[in-house]
C-alpha positions in Angstrom: 29.1 -24.4 -8.1 28.4 -20.7 -7.6 26.3 -20.0 -4.7 26.7 -16.4 -4.9 24.0 -16.0 -7.9 21.5 -16.8 -5.0 22.3 -13.4 -3.6 19.7 -11.6 -5.9 16.6 -9.5 -4.7 13.5 -9.9 -6.4 13.3 -6.2 -6.3 15.6 -2.8 -6.9 15.4 -0.9 -3.8 12.6 1.7 -4.6 12.6 5.5 -2.7 9.3 6.7 -2.4 10.3 10.0 -1.5 7.8 10.2 1.8 8.7 10.8 4.7 7.4 8.5 6.9 9.0 8.8 10.4 6.0 10.0 12.6 3.5 8.0 10.8 1.6 5.3 12.9 0.4 2.3 11.4 -3.3 1.7 10.7 -5.4 -1.7 10.3 -8.5 -0.8 7.5 -11.1 -0.9 9.9 -9.9 1.7 11.8 -10.2 4.1 8.4 -13.4 2.3 7.9 -14.9 3.5 11.4 -14.1 7.0 10.6 -15.9 6.7 7.4 -13.0 6.7 4.9 -14.0 4.2 2.1 -11.5 5.3 -0.6 -7.4 6.6 -0.1 -4.5 7.5 -2.1 -1.3 5.6 -2.0 2.1 7.0 -2.3 4.1 3.8 -1.6 4.2 0.2 -0.7 6.6 -1.9 1.2 6.7 -5.4 2.9 7.6 -5.9 6.6 8.2 -9.6 8.1 5.4 -10.7 10.3 6.4 -13.8 12.5 2.7 -14.8 12.4 2.1 -13.7 8.9 5.0 -13.9 7.0 5.4 -10.8 4.6 2.9 -8.2 5.6 2.2 -5.3 2.5 2.1 -1.7 4.0 0.8 1.1 2.2 2.1 4.5 2.3 -0.8 7.1 2.6 -1.0 10.6 3.1 -0.5 10.7 7.1 0.0 7.0 8.2 0.8 3.4 7.1 -1.6 1.1 6.4 -1.8 -2.9 7.1 -3.0 -4.6 4.1 -4.3 -8.0 3.6 -1.7 -10.7 3.1 -3.2 -12.2 -0.1 -2.5 -8.9 -1.5 1.1 -9.6 -1.3 1.6 -11.0 -4.5 -0.2 -8.5 -6.7 1.7 -5.7 -5.1 4.9 -7.6 -5.5 4.2 -7.7 -9.5 3.1 -4.2 -9.2 6.5 -3.3 -7.9 8.4 -5.0 -10.7 6.9 -2.6 -13.1 8.5 0.9 -13.6 5.5 2.8 -15.0 3.3 1.4 -11.9 6.1 2.6 -9.6 6.1 6.1 -11.1 2.4 6.3 -11.2 2.4 5.3 -7.6 4.8 8.0 -6.6 3.1 10.9 -8.3 -0.3 9.5 -6.0 -2.3 8.3 -9.3 -2.7 4.9 -7.1 -5.8 4.4 -4.9 -7.5 1.8 -2.4 -11.0 1.3 -1.8 -12.5 -0.7 1.1 -15.3 -3.2 1.0 -16.6 -4.9 4.4 -18.0 -8.4 4.3 -18.9 -10.9 6.9 -17.0 -14.0 6.4 -18.3 -17.5 6.9 -17.9 -17.5 10.5 -19.7 -13.9 10.9 -16.8 -12.0 11.4 -16.6 -8.6 9.9 -13.9 -8.6 7.2 -12.8 -6.2 4.8 -11.3 -6.4 1.2 -8.8 -3.9 -0.9 -9.4 -3.1 -4.3 -7.0 -1.1 -6.2 -8.3 2.1 -8.2 -7.2 4.9 -10.3 -6.6 7.9 -8.0 -7.0 11.4 -9.9 -4.8 14.0 -9.0 -6.4 17.4 -9.0 -4.1 19.8 -10.8 -6.1 23.4 -9.6 -4.4 25.8 -7.0 -7.2 23.9 -4.8 -5.5 20.8 -5.0 -4.1 19.4 -1.7 -0.4 20.4 -1.5 1.8 16.9 -2.2 3.1 15.3 1.3 7.1 15.2 0.1 
């Protein structure tokens, strides 16, 4: 039996080419309270949380965004798709936020993926990297 065959990762390491050294983590409700309902995404990664297992994180223009754990499998599938990864690197992936009430009357948020149109005019925002 060769046990080294189990040493494979599900993902190739992805270099997002975004400098996140001074980025802080934010929650969806922080952005929503500021009136933000749509954001541009420049990358995704996972961190391990003792309470929630693998936690998906989105790299935004100026912060790292904690995403709902139930999006973990969808993001994992996206990161296996080379075309999706290249589109994310170009800033073509976006997230929209929806607020809803849980059955316990608690404010909750859901995230939906969307196509983010990258402007190609001179007035467009400069890339963050």
